C-alpha positions as CSV (number, residue, x, y, z in Angstrom):
1,M,31.4,-39.9,-7.5
2,T,30.9,-42.2,-10.5
3,A,31.6,-45.9,-11.1
4,P,30.5,-48.4,-13.7
5,S,27.1,-50.2,-13.0
6,A,28.7,-53.6,-13.5
7,Q,32.1,-55.0,-14.2
8,V,31.0,-56.7,-17.5
9,W,29.1,-55.8,-20.6
10,P,25.6,-57.4,-21.0
11,F,25.8,-61.1,-21.5
12,A,23.7,-63.7,-23.2
13,V,20.3,-64.2,-21.6
14,E,21.0,-68.0,-21.5
15,Q,24.0,-67.4,-19.3
16,V,23.0,-67.3,-15.6
17,H,25.9,-65.0,-14.7
18,P,29.4,-64.4,-15.8
19,T,32.0,-66.9,-14.5
20,E,35.1,-64.8,-15.4
21,I,36.2,-61.3,-16.1
22,D,39.1,-60.7,-18.5
23,G,40.1,-64.4,-18.1
24,Q,40.0,-64.2,-14.3
25,P,37.6,-66.7,-12.7
26,L,34.9,-65.4,-10.3
27,D,34.7,-67.2,-7.0
28,T,31.1,-66.3,-6.3
29,Y,28.0,-65.2,-8.3
30,H,27.9,-61.6,-7.1
31,R,31.5,-60.7,-8.1
32,W,30.4,-59.5,-11.6
33,M,28.2,-56.8,-9.9
34,Q,30.1,-56.1,-6.7
35,V,30.9,-52.5,-7.7
36,V,27.3,-51.6,-6.7
37,V,27.7,-52.9,-3.1
38,P,29.8,-50.3,-1.3
39,A,27.5,-47.3,-1.7
40,S,24.5,-49.4,-0.7
41,L,26.1,-50.8,2.4
42,I,26.9,-47.4,3.7
43,G,23.6,-45.9,2.8
44,L,24.6,-43.4,0.1
45,P,22.1,-42.5,-2.6
46,V,22.8,-43.9,-6.1
47,V,21.2,-43.4,-9.5
48,N,22.3,-45.3,-12.6
49,I,22.4,-43.5,-16.0
50,P,23.1,-44.9,-19.5
51,A,26.6,-44.0,-20.7
52,G,27.0,-45.6,-24.1
53,F,26.9,-48.7,-26.1
54,D,29.3,-51.4,-27.2
55,A,29.9,-52.5,-30.8
56,R,26.9,-54.8,-30.5
57,G,24.7,-51.9,-29.5
58,L,24.4,-53.2,-25.9
59,P,24.3,-50.6,-23.1
60,L,26.8,-49.6,-20.5
61,G,25.7,-47.7,-17.4
62,L,27.3,-45.5,-14.8
63,Q,26.3,-45.1,-11.2
64,L,26.3,-41.7,-9.8
65,I,26.9,-41.8,-6.0
66,G,26.0,-38.9,-3.9
67,R,26.5,-37.7,-0.4
68,R,24.0,-38.7,2.3
69,G,20.8,-36.7,1.8
70,S,21.5,-35.7,-1.8
71,D,18.8,-38.0,-3.3
72,A,16.9,-35.1,-4.9
73,R,20.0,-33.6,-6.4
74,L,21.0,-37.0,-7.9
75,L,17.5,-37.4,-9.4
76,Q,17.7,-33.9,-10.9
77,L,21.1,-34.7,-12.4
78,A,19.8,-38.0,-13.9
79,Q,16.8,-36.2,-15.4
80,G,19.1,-33.6,-16.9
81,W,21.2,-36.4,-18.4
82,H,18.1,-38.1,-19.7
83,E,17.0,-34.9,-21.5
84,A,20.4,-33.9,-22.8
85,T,21.5,-37.2,-24.2
86,G,18.4,-38.7,-25.7
87,Y,19.4,-42.2,-24.6
88,P,15.8,-43.2,-23.8
89,K,15.1,-42.8,-27.5
90,A,18.1,-45.0,-28.6
91,Q,17.2,-48.0,-30.7
92,P,17.5,-51.4,-29.1
93,P,20.5,-53.5,-30.2
94,Q,20.2,-55.3,-33.5
95,L,21.3,-58.9,-32.6
């Protein structure tokens, strides 16, 4: 299964955390990253991979969620992605 790594694009370092998503206010700090909670709570292995960049050159990630006990397979998949995409060699954003 795949899911985004967060519900928002990277935000300014001066901003402690997002306070809204698409105009909807967030009631607590953790709402902007709540998509990572379910797999962790039920003990499934997860690995995050880079998936692209926005117009500013800032990264977006995807979490790959595996079945219980599939940790090694997920790591192999992530390594294959790393080698196939070249994301680790991507240039940092030009802000």
